[in-house]
N, C-alpha and C positions, 0 to 999 in steps of 0.2 A: 157829697163825696161818693164816688162810685168805687165799690170794692167787688172782688170775686173771691169765692172760697171753694176749694176743691174743684169739681168739674162744672160748677154752676157759675159762669161768668155773667155779671149783670150787664144788660144792654140798655143804655139810656143816654140822653144828651150829655155831652162833656161838660164838666164844671169849668168855669173860666171861659176864655175865648178859644174856640176850637179852630176856626179858620179865619185867616186874614183876607181882607179885600184886595190887598196889594201884596205882590211877592216880596216887597221890601220888608214886610213884617213877618211874623211866624206863620207858617202854614198850619201848624198845630201848636196849641198852647194850653197847658193845664195849670191853673193857679190856685186851686183849692188844696189846702194842706192835707196830706195823707199820712196818718199815723199808722204805720204798718207793724204787724206783730209776728211776721215770719210765716203766716199762713194765708194771707190775703193779698190781693193786687188790685190795681186800678185799671179798668178796661177803657182804652182810648181807641178801640178798633174802628170806630166810625171815621177816624181821621187817617187811617192807614193808606187809603187810596191817594191822599194828597201828597204822601211822601214816598210811596213805593217805587217810583221811577227815578228818584233823585240820584244823580251821579256826582254832584257837588253840593255842599251845604254845611249846616251847623246843627249839632244836637247839643242841648244845654240842660243841665239838671242842678237844682239846689237842694241839698239834703243835710241831715244830721244823723249820726249813728255812733254807738259805742260797741256795736256787735263786731266780733272778729271772725264771723262765719267765713268759710272758705269760698262760698259763691253766693252773692246777693245782687240781684238785678236792680239797676236804677231804671233803665228803659230798654225795651226790647221790641223789635219788629220781627215777626216770624211767619212761616207758612205752617199753620197748625195741623195740616194734613201730611207733613213730612217730618221725619224724626230729627233732622239736624239741618235746618235751613233758617238762618236767623242773623240779624244784626243786633248785637247786644253791648251795652255799656254797663259794666257792673263793678262790684268790689270783690276782690279776691284776697281774703284775709286782711282787709283794710286797704290794700293797694288797688289802684284803678286798672281795669282791664277792658280793652276794646277788642271785639272779635266779630268777624263776618264769616259765616259758614254757608256752603251750598251743598246740600245732600251729603253732609258729613265732611266735605273737603274744606279745610281752613284756607280762606283767601287772605285774611290778615288776622293776627292774634298777637297782642303785646300787653305786657303788664308792667306798671311802674314799680320802682323800688320805694318811692315816697308813698305815704299812707294817710288815709283820710277817715279813720274810724275813732277819732278822739273826742267825739261829742260836740265839736264846734261846727258852725255852719260853713259848708263848703259849696262852692259853685264850680262845676267842672263842665268842660265842653270838648267836643270833638269837631274839628273842621277838616273837610276834605275838598281839595281842589286839584287842578291839573299837575301840581308839583308833589302832592303826597298828602299824608294824614298827619295832623297835629293834635295832641292832647293838651288841654289847658286846665289850670286850676287857679282859682282866685284871679282870673282874668289874664294870666300869664302862661305862655307856652312852657310845658315841662317835658315834652317828648315829641319826636317827629320821626317819620319813616317815609320812604319813597312810595310804599304801597298805598293804593288809593281805592280799594273796594268800598262801596257805599250801598245804600238801599237798593239802587238799581242793579246791583250785581247779583241779587238773589230774587229769582222769579217767584211769584205766588205769595208775596207778603200781604196778608190780609188781617193779621193780628198785630195790634200795637198796645203794649201794656207797660205800666209802671209797677215795679216791685216783683215781677216774675216773668219767666219766659214760657210760652206754650208751644208744644209740638205734638206729633201723633203719639209719641211714647209717654208724654206727660200732659194730657188734655186738661188736667186740673191745675197745672202749673209746676214749675221747678225753679230753683235758685231764688227762693223767696227772700225779700228784703225785710230786715228788722230795723226800724228807726222811722224818721220823718222825712218825707219828700215834700218840699215846699212848693216846688215849681218844676215844670218840664216844658221845653219848647223845641220845635224843629223849624229851621229856616231853609229855604231853597237857595240860599247864597251863603258865602263865607263872611262872617262878621269880622271886621277889622279889630285891631288891638284896642282902640278906644271904645268900640262898641262892646267888646267882651268885658272890659273893665266896668263899663256902665251897667252891665247886666248883673254884676256881682254885689250883693249886699255887704260883702266883706272882702274887698279886693286886697291883694298883697302887693308889696313894692316890686318893681321889676327885678331887682337883685335877688329876691326870694325865688322868683321863677327861674332865674339863671342858675342858682344853686341847685334847684330841683332838676333842671336839665342835666347838670353835671352828674348828679347822683343817679339819674335814670339812664345816662349814656354809658356805653361801653368804652368810650375814649378815656384814656388815663388822664388824671389831673393831679396837680401838686397843691397840697393844702399847707399853709404856713400858719402856725400858732405862735404869736409873739406877745410879750408882756413882761411882767416882773417875776418874782419868786413863785407866785401862785401858778402861773403858766409853766415856769421852769419845773415845778414839782419838787423843789428842793426839800430834803430832810423830812418834811411833815407828813408825807404819805405813808410813812412807816413800812416801807417795802411794798406797798400796794401800788396799783397804777394811778398815775395822774390823769386829769381829765383829757389832755391830748392823747394819752395812750388808750383810754377807753374809746375815744373817737376813732383812733387808728384801727382797733379791733372791729368796731362796728362797720366801718366803711371798707377797710382793706380785706376783711375776711367774711364777715357775716352777710354783707349785701350781695356777695357772689359776683362782684365785678370781674371780668375776665383777667386771669393771671394775676389778680391782686396788685395791679400796677398803679393804682393811686398811691401817691407817696405823701406822708404826713411828717412835717418837719417842725420841731419845737425849738424856737429861737428865743424863748423867754430867758431873761437874765435876772438873777436875784438882785434886788435893790433898784431896779430900773424905774425911771419916771417917764412921763410923756415927752418931756424935753429931750431926755437922753435917747428915746426911741426915734424922735425926729432926727437927731444928729447922727444916729447910726443906722438909719433906714436902709442904706445900701447894703451893708453886711448882714443885716438881720432880716431883710425882706427881699430886696431886689436880686440878691445873689442866687436865689432859689427858683426864679422864674415861676412864681405861683399863679394858680388860677383863682384861689380863694385865700384871703388873709384875715385871720381872726386876731383881734386886738383886745386884750384885757389889760387895762392899765388904770392907775389912779390911787391905789392904796398907799404908794410912797409920795405921790404928789402932795397930798394933804399935809405931810410932815416935812416938806422941803421948802425952805425959804425961797420966795420969789415965784412959786408955782401955785398961785391962787386960782380961783375958778375961771377967771377970764383967760389967763395963760393956758390953763388946761383946755378950755374950749378952743382956743386958737390952735393948740397943738393937735387936738383931735381932728379939727377941720383940715389941717395941713396933712395929717396922716391919711385921711380918707381920700383927699385929692391926689396924694402921692401914689396910693395904691392904684387908683383908677388911671393914672397917667402911665403906668407901666405897659410894656408891650402885651397885647392881647386883652387889655382892659380888665385886669383881675377884679374880683368882687370883695369889697371890705365887709367884715362882720364885726360890729362893736359889741363887746361883752362887758356888762357892768361888773365892777368888783363886788365880792360878797361883803355883807356887814361884819363888823367886828364886835368883840365884847367891850362895851363902854367902860366897865369897871377896871379892866386891865389895860385898855388903850384909850384913856380919856382924851388924848390929843387928836384922835381920829374919829370922834363921834359925829363930825359933820360930813362923813363919807357919803351920806345920803345925797348931799348936794352935788357931789361929783357924779354919782350915778344918774341924778336928774339931768345934769348938763350933758352927759353922754347920750341920754335918751333924746334930748333936744337937738343935739348935733345930728344924730341918726335921722330924726324926723326931717330936719332941714335939708339934709343931703340925700334923702331917700335911700338910706342904708338899712340893712338888716340890724336889728337891735335885740340882744338877748339879755333880759333884765334879771340877773341873778340876785341883785340886792333885794328887790321887792319879792321875788319868788321865795327867798329864804324866810322873810318876815311873814308873808302871807301863809306859808305852810306851817307857821309856828305861832299863830295867834298874835302877830305883830311884834313878837319878841325875837331877839337874836338866838338862833338855835345853837347853843354852846356845844352840843354833842357832835356838831359838824366841824368844830374847830380844834386845832391841836394846841395852840398857845393863846387862844383868844383872838388871833388875827389870821393865821394861815389855816386853810382847810386841811383837815386830816383826810384819811382814806375815804371816809363816808362823805365828807364835804366835796371831795373831788368827784366822786360818783354822782352826787347830786348836781354838780355843775354840768357834768357830761349828759345826764338825763335831761336837764332843761334844754340844752342845745339840741339834743337828739329829738326831743318833742317839738321844739319850735321849728326845726328844719324838717319835720315830718317823716322821720325814719324810725319812730318808736314801734316796737313789735313785741307782743307778749311772748313770742316764741324765741326771743333773743336772749342769749346768756348775759350779754352786756346790760340789756335793759332790765333784766330781772335779777341781777346779781344781788345777793344778800351779804352784807358785810357785818361781821361780829362787832 
C-alpha cells in the first residue's frame, strides 16, 4: 500500500492493477485497501497520463468513513505546479462533491444533499458523456447536470491521488481523507447501469436512487405519509412533532431546497388497516399527486378479524403496485410498525410477523424498506424500549423522533449539524 505524508510522496508501482490492456476495462485501478488517518494519501501518479486527456468516462471509488470533516478527498487529479487546477471527487461534511477547476475557475461544482459518512461501505461513481455529468451511489444515479468537464478540461494533470489533493500551494497535500478507501478505478468509457450495479459490493434498489435524486434535485416534490394513528400522530406525541413533521422540517427547511416547495402531506388515519387503506387509496394517496408515498401499517391488522398475514401481504403488494401505477410512477416506501409492550398488548405480540412480511414484500417488489421494528429491538438489547411508547403501543414524542431518525438515516440525509437529527427530548 502506497502512502504519502507531508511533502514526501512515495513513488512506486501501483498496488492492484494499474493499467488495463483493453479500453473496456479500467485504465487505472487500485485495489489495495487504504486505511487513511487524515494525514496521508495514496500516490497513483504513474497512472495520471492514462486518464489526463479523457473527455468522457467513469470514476469509481468504494470507501467507508464516519468522519464529518468539511473536505475529504476520495480521488483527485491535479496539476501540482498550479494552485487551483484539479478534478476532485470528495466528501463535503459527508455529502458527495464533484468539482473541476482550471487555474481557479470552477468549470463544474456540485454537492449532494444525501450523505455518506455513516460508516457503511459506499460505492460512488461519476460518469461524464456528451449529455452531461451524473453522480451515482450504490449503483444508482443520484444527481445529474448538463455540465460535462472532465480530466481533459484541465491541462497539465500529472498528479493522481487517493485521499488528498496536491497543488502548488499545498505540495504536501490538502483535503485529507479519514477512513478506508477500498478501491478506486477510472474507465475511458461510461459504465452502464448494470455495470455500475455490478461494481458495487453493496448496491441499493433503484427506488433508493430515485429518492436520492429527488432529495438532491431543486425540483419540488410532494411526499405523502399514510398509515394508521402512528402516522396520524394522534394524541400520544404530547404536543411534540410526529415523525412526518420531523421529516417535513428536515426536508422542507434544513436541506435548503429552493423556496421550500417540497410538500409533505400526512394522510394517516387513526384505526386504519391495510384493507382500509386499499379501499380508500384514492382519497388518501392519489388525490395528492405524490412523488413519494410512505406506508406504515399493520398495528391494527393484527387485531382485526380476517386480516391475517396472507391478507396483509396481499394488501401491501396491492398498495405498492397502486403507488407505482399513478402518473409519474411515484416511489413507495414501506415502513415497518414499531414493536409494542407485550404485557399491555398481549394480543399483538405477533406483530414481528407483520414486520417480517412487510420486509418480504419490499424485497420481492424491489421497494425501499425502513425496518423500525428491528431497529427498536436492536437498539435496546432485543427488548421493547418502553421509554419510546406512550401507552405501550403508540410511540410517544421520543418514539416519533426515533422513527424519523431511522428514516433520515436510511435515506441518507442524517447530519450532525441538523437540529432535527440532534434533537434531545426530555
